[in-house]
N, C-alpha and C positions, 0 to 999 in steps of 0.2 A: 504494500500500500504506500501511498505517497508519503505519509508521515514517517513510516519506517525508513524509506529511502533517504529522507532528510536527516534522520538520526543516525545513519550508518556510520558516519565519522565519529560518533560518540560511543560506539559499541566497544566494550572492553573484554567481554567474554562471549564465546560462542559455544553453546550447548549443541552437541551433535548426536543424533541417533546413530546407532551402530548399523544394524541390519537395514539395508535398503538405501543407506547414505554412504557409509564408510566401507562396508563389506556387503557382499551379496551371496545368495545361495549358490552353491556349486551345482549348477544345473547339469553339467556334464556327468557328475556323480549320480544325480537323480536319474538321468537318462540311462546310464549304465545299469543302475539297480533295476529299473523297469525292464531293460533289455534282457537281464538275467532271468526274468520271469516271463519272457515271451511277449513283452509289450514294446513295440518299436516306436521310438521317438528320438529326437536329438536335443542336446542342450540349447542349441540356437533356437529351435522352435519353441521351447519353454520360455526362454528369455524374451522372445518376441511378444508373447501373449501376456507376460507377467503384469505390465502396467494396467491392462484392462481388467485383469483378475483383481488387482488391488482396488481399483475403482468399484468393482462389484461388491467388495466387502465394506465399503464406506457407508454403512447403515448405522445411524446413531443408536438405535435400540439394540442392535447386535453388539456394538462396542460396550454399551452400558451393562449388558447381561452376560458378557463373556470375559475370559481372562486371556493372558498372552498365550498360554498353551493351547487352549481351544481355538483361538484365532489362527495359530500356526497350522493346526490341522485343517481348518477351513481354507486357509490360504493355499496350501498345496492341492487340496481337492479342487479348488476353483481354477488354479493354474492348469491342472490336467484337463478339466472340462473345457476350458477355453482352447486347449490344444486338441480337442476332439477325442480325448481319451475317456472311456467309460470307467467308472470306479467299480471294478469287479474284484474277485478274490485274488487274482494275480497282482493287481495294483495294490491291494491292501497289504499283501505280503511284502511287496517292495517298500511300501511306505513304513511298515513296521521296522524293517531293517534300517531305513534312513532315520527313523526316530531314535533307534538305539545308537546310531552313529552320532546323531546330534546331541544326545544326552551325554555322551562321553567326550566328544571333541568339538561340537558346534559346526553345523552344516553351512552356516554363513561364513565361508572361508575364501571367497573370491574378492580380491580388491582391484579396483581400477588401477591401471598403470600410472595414472596421474595423482594417486592419493597422497603419496609422500611429498611430492612437490607442492601440492595444495596445502598440506599441513605446514610445510616450511614457509610458505607465503604468509600464512596466518601468524606464525611465530615471528617472522621478520617485521610484521606490522604491529607486533606487541600484543596480540590478542591471546587471552587465556583460552585454552582448548580443553573442553570437558565433555566426556562421553556420558550421555544420559539415555539409557537404553532399557527397554523391556527385554529381558534375557532369562536364561535358565540356570544361572549360577556358575557358568563356565567362562564368562566374558573376560575376567582378568587373566586367567590362564590362557585363554584363546588369544588375546592380544599379545601376551608374552610369546606364544608359539608363532604368531605371524610377524613378530618383531615390531609391533606398532606401539607398544606401551611407552617408549621414550618420547614419543611425539605428543603426548597428552599430559596435562597438569593433573587430571583426576579422571577416574573411570567409575561410573555408578551403574550397577547391575540391579534391576528391579527385584530379582529373586533374593539377592543378598539383603536389600533394603526393606523387603517385605511390603512393598507398595509399588504400583506400576502406573505408567501413563494410561489414561489421561488424568489420573488423580493429581491435583496440584501439589499434594504433599511431597511427591517424588521430586518435583522441581525445587521445592523449598528446601529439601534435604541437600540437594546438589548445590544450591545457592549458598547455604550456610557453610557447608564443609569445603567448598572450593574458594570461599572468601569473595564471592561475586555479589553484585548488586543487581536487582531485577531491572532497575532503570537503564542499565548499560549492558544488559544480557539479551541475546537473541537465541532462540532455539531453532534448529534446522532438522526437519524430519520428512518422512515420505508418505505419511498418512494424515489427511486433514483432521479426521475425527479424533485421532489419538494424539498427534503431535501439535497441530495448530490450536485445536480447541483446548487441550490440556495446558499448553504453555500460556495461552491467553487467560485461562482461569487463575494461573499463578502470577499474573501481572507482567508476563514477558512478551516481547515481540516474537513473531514466528515467521519462518520462511519455509515454503514447501518445495522440496526437490521433486520436479515433475519432468523427467527426461523425455517422455513421449507426448507431453502436452495434453494429457487427458483431463486436466483440472482447470481448464481456462475459465470455468464459471465460478471458481472459488474466490472468496473475498480476502485474499492474502497475497503477499509477495511470493512470486514463484521464480525459480531458476531451473534451467535444464541440466547444468553440469556443475561440477565442483569448481571448475575454472571460472565460470560465470559467477558463482557464489563468492569466490575470492575477490573478484573485481568489484562486485557489489559492496563488499566490506572494505574496499580501499586497500586491498593487500596486493 
């Protein structure tokens, strides 16, 4: 929104969602698991339909009555349906194996090539970088495994904190423990109902990462890439 654009130069802290912003599902692994059960698809076909699947899940009543784990199950089922894959016993077996992998390692393990340069741009601009993400308790170890931890000032995992977005308490915890002020903090996420609505309830500005442009009707600032986000923030 115009007001947020005018305030961009005053931002001191950037809250960043992990999944969907910093890291993405390993859809090649998903396709391989399905293939092992006789269901043919490709990682590229799944990546192509993912933005539309996300938009399908943007139902305020669904968000209010679900938690991150159940939304994750609905997310993958919706991606597969968008890709023309029926949810049968073979698919359920593959998804069960992927859930086990995610519980142990975290399936959101694909990072854009430009992620580290983006984070270095934010650091050079003097911005505090804080991960505020709904996750399953593995996020800290996962960021260690991916070599991303040194690029952040703090990492907050909803499973560890016992509260998740869009509950404003999660943002308030992150503000207090990262030494940030809501007036100079912006949150960047990939779900309007979870990230934008939650951040606004906590008194923060919000930016929606919308790479496929499926959220043009939303009343918030949108960017398509991390590079565009860095430029918006003056980095």
